[in-house]
N, C-alpha and C positions, 0 to 999 in steps of 0.2 A: 669322783663326784660330778654331778651335772651342774651346768651353769644356770643360776636362777636369774641373775641380772646381768645384762650386757649393755654397756655404755659405749657408744661409738661416735667419735668426732663431735663431742658435745660442746656447743658454744652458746653463750648467752650474752647479748648486747642490750644494754638499757639506753634509751634516749633520755639524756639528762639536760637537754637544751633549755634555755630560758624561753618564756612565752614568745609567740611570734612577733608581737609588737615591740617587745624589748630588743629582740634580735635585729629588727628593722632599724630602730632608732640608734642602737649601739653598733650596728653593722657587724654583727657577730655570726659566725657559722653555727651549724648544728653541732652539739656535743654528744658523743656516744661513749659510754663506759662499758668496757669489755670485762664482764665478771668472770667468765670462763672461756677458754679457748682450746678447741681440739682435744678434749679430754677423752681418753680411752681406758676402760678397765672392765674386768668381769668379776662378779661375786658368785662364788660357788655355793651350792645349796648346803644349809646347815653349817655355815661358816660365818666368821666375823671379818668384814673388810672395813678398815679404818681409813679415814681421810684426816690428815693433819696439816698444819701450816699456820702462819701468823694470821692475825685478824685482817680481813680483806682479801684473803687468798681465794675465795670462791667456794669454800666448803659447804656453807648453808645453802647457797644457790644451787649447787649440784643436788643436795638432798631434796630441795623443794621441786626440782625438775624430775627427780626419780619418782616422787609420790604424785606428781601431776599438778602441784600448786602453781608451777610456772611452766610455760611452754618454751622449749629450746628455740633459739634463733636458727641454729644449724645442728645437724646430727640427730641422734635418736636414742631412746632408752627402751630396751625390750625387757619385759618381765615374763619369764617362762615363754619366750618367743613371741610375745604380744607387744606391739608398739601402740600404746594407748593414744598417742597423738594422731596416728593415721588409721587406726582400727575403726570400722564402721558398724560391726555387729554389736548391738546394744547388750545382748546377754553376755558376750565375751568381755565387754568393757566392764559390766557390773561385777562379774566374777573376779576379774583382775584387780579392780579397785578394792574389793573385799579382801584380797590377798595382801594388800599393802596398808600399813599403818605407820604413824609417826609419833615419836615422843619429843616434845619441844623442850627448849632450854629452860624457860621459866615456867615451873609447874603451876603457879597461881594464875599467870596471865593467859595460859592456854585452857583455863576452865571458866565456865560461866558462873560468876559469884552468886547469882540468884537461883541456880539450880541445886537440887540436892545431889549428893554423890551417886545415888542410884541412877538418876536421870543422865548424869554425865557419863557414867560407865556404859549405859545401855544405848547411848546415842547412835553408835555405828550399827548396832543390831536393829534398832527401830528403823533406821534409814533403809535397811535392806529387807524389812518385814520378816525378821527372824524371830525365833522363840526366845522370850526374855524371862520366862518363869524361873525365879531363884538364881538367875545367872549373876547378877551383881554381887549378891552375898557370897556366892561360891568364889568369884574372882577376888573379892576383898580378902577372903581367908587364904587364897592361893598366894597373894603378895604380902602376907604377914600382917594384915589388919583384921578387925573384927567384923562380923556380918552386921552387927548393930550400927556400924559406921555408915551404912547406906542411907540412913535418914538424916545425916548431918550435912552441913554446908562446908564449902572449901575453907573458909576462914577459920574453922574450928580445928584445923590440922597444922602440924609443923611442916617445914619445907620438905623434909624427907618423906613424910607421910603423904604429902600432896603428890610427890613424884611417884610414889607407889600407886596412888589412885590413877595417875596418868598411864602407868604401865598396865594396870587392870583394864583401863579403857582400850588401850592398844590391843590387848589380848581378846577383847570381847567378840570380835568377828572372826576369831581363829585364823589370823593372818599367817602367811608364809614368810613375809619380809617385814621387818620393822626398821625404819630409819630413825636413828637416835641422834638428835641434834644437840650435842653437848649436854646430855641429860644429867650430869653430876656437877657441872661447873658452878651452880648456884648453891651447892650444899657444903656443909662442913666435911672435913676429911674423914671422920669416923662414919658419918652417914653415907658418904660416897662409897666407902667400902661395902656397906650393907646393901646399897642399891645395886652395885656392880655384881656382888655375889648372887643377889636375887636374879638379876638378868642372866647370869651364867647358868644358874640352876634351871631357869625356865627354858633356856635354849636347849639344854640337854633333855628336859622332860617333854617338851612340845615340838622339838625339831625345828626351831626357829632359825632364821637367817637375819643377821644384823648388818646394816650399813651404819657404822659408828663414826660420828663426826666429833672431833675434839682437838684442843690445842695442848692438852696435858699428855706429855710423852710417857709418863709413868703409867697412867691409866691405859694408854694405847698398847704399850708393850704387854701389859698384864692380860688384856682381853682379846687381842687380835690374832687372827690366822694369817692375815696379809695386810700390809700398810701401803697407802699411797700418799706421797708427800706433794703438796700443792704450793706453788709460788706464783702470785699474781695471776691466778686463774689457769695456770698450766701445770700439768703433772710432770714433775721433774725426776722423781724416782719412785720405784715400787719394788717391794720385796717382802720376805717374811720378817717378823720382829728380830730374830737373831741376826739375819743378814744386815738389816738396816742399822741396828744398834752396835753390832760388833765390827762391821766393816762398811760404813756408809761410803758411797762412791761419789755422790754429788756434793759440791762445796756447800750448798745451802743445807743439805741434810746434816753434814758435818757440823755446821755452825749451830743448828738447832740442838743437836744432841750434846755438843760441848757446853752450851749455855744453860742446859737444863739443870735444876738442883739435884744434888746427889747426897745421900746420907753420909757417905764416907768421904765427902769432898771438902771437909773443913780445912781452911787454910790454902786451898788450891788457888792458883792464879790463872784465870781464863781471860783472854782478850775479849772485850765486849763486841757484840755484833756491829759491823761497820755500816753506816748509812741508814736510810729508811726505805720502806717499800715505795717504789716509784708511783707516780700518779697513773691509775688505770685508764684515765681518759686520754692520756698521752704516754703510752708505755714505751720503753726504750726499744731500739731496733735489736735484731739478733736475739741472743739469749737474754731473757728478761732480768736475770740475776747479775749480768756482767758489771753494772755500776758498783756493786757491793762485793764482787768476787775478787779474792786476793791473787788468783792465778789466771785471770781473764787475758785473752790475746786479741789481736785484731780480728781474727775469724769469729770470735764470740760476739763482737760488737756488730758484725755485719750479717751473720748467717745464723738463723734459728736452728738449734740442734734438734734432731729427730729423737723420739723415744725409742731406744734400741735395746735388744737383749744383751745382757752381760752377766755371766755367772749366775743364771737363774733369776737375776734382778732385771728390771728395766730402768734405764737411766737416760736422761736427756742432757748430755754434756759432751762437748767435743773432746775433752781431755780425760774423761773417765777411763 
């Protein structure tokens, strides 16, 4: 399979300093938050690449940089060989942006409550001057809703139905890549399964590629072809679902998987995760995970581990 998305050395730093006058009075330096740092991965065409990690690990920031909602501080994102941040040809930029859509975490907040469903779904097509005749009704039926729903408003639907509308909107411009930012986290478990099965069916029918962002390891194992594990904005391990879940190599991945709920885990005793995620404004030296790692050495505290190949995985750990 060919590579659809190529992310290279992707970093994003936010200026979170207090206003200039406050800093002068309080004699404070500027403060910068590193949301992602030197992230590298490729997404194959017609595949699902998932990013997992605790809250604050940089998953959503990467997703927003991939679709162009945020500009990277360093590094680049190429979609089909096109880097939207540096490309100057307007037609190429328009076509590339049409090829990318996003499904947001909160299906209600991502829709205009004053618009009818038809207008919401057709917005990407109208923006590119495409043909909208009967498209909204067709897409609604494709995602399991009725064509008559096109005349309704978002507040008339349940959470799962709203997320189906968001999926229909994402499909409207016939994209190649859909970035899914925790699309099922706000839904009930039974509705999650329905939405995930719908997304899986649409992937097979339409040849879609997903960049799937989630903190739910059960969902990620079910839907993914390849998984990247993030910690404090850094990619610490990458591999197939079977590789990661059966033989995780990074201590952080091991901690995540051991602490995840299991159906057959009644009565098991698992040590709770130690410590908390460090402050991203003042990250630790060396390996970012070393303050919480049970096997950390002096080298881990002073030298940042490179992401290296290991048994078809990639892992950033000196001791793996």
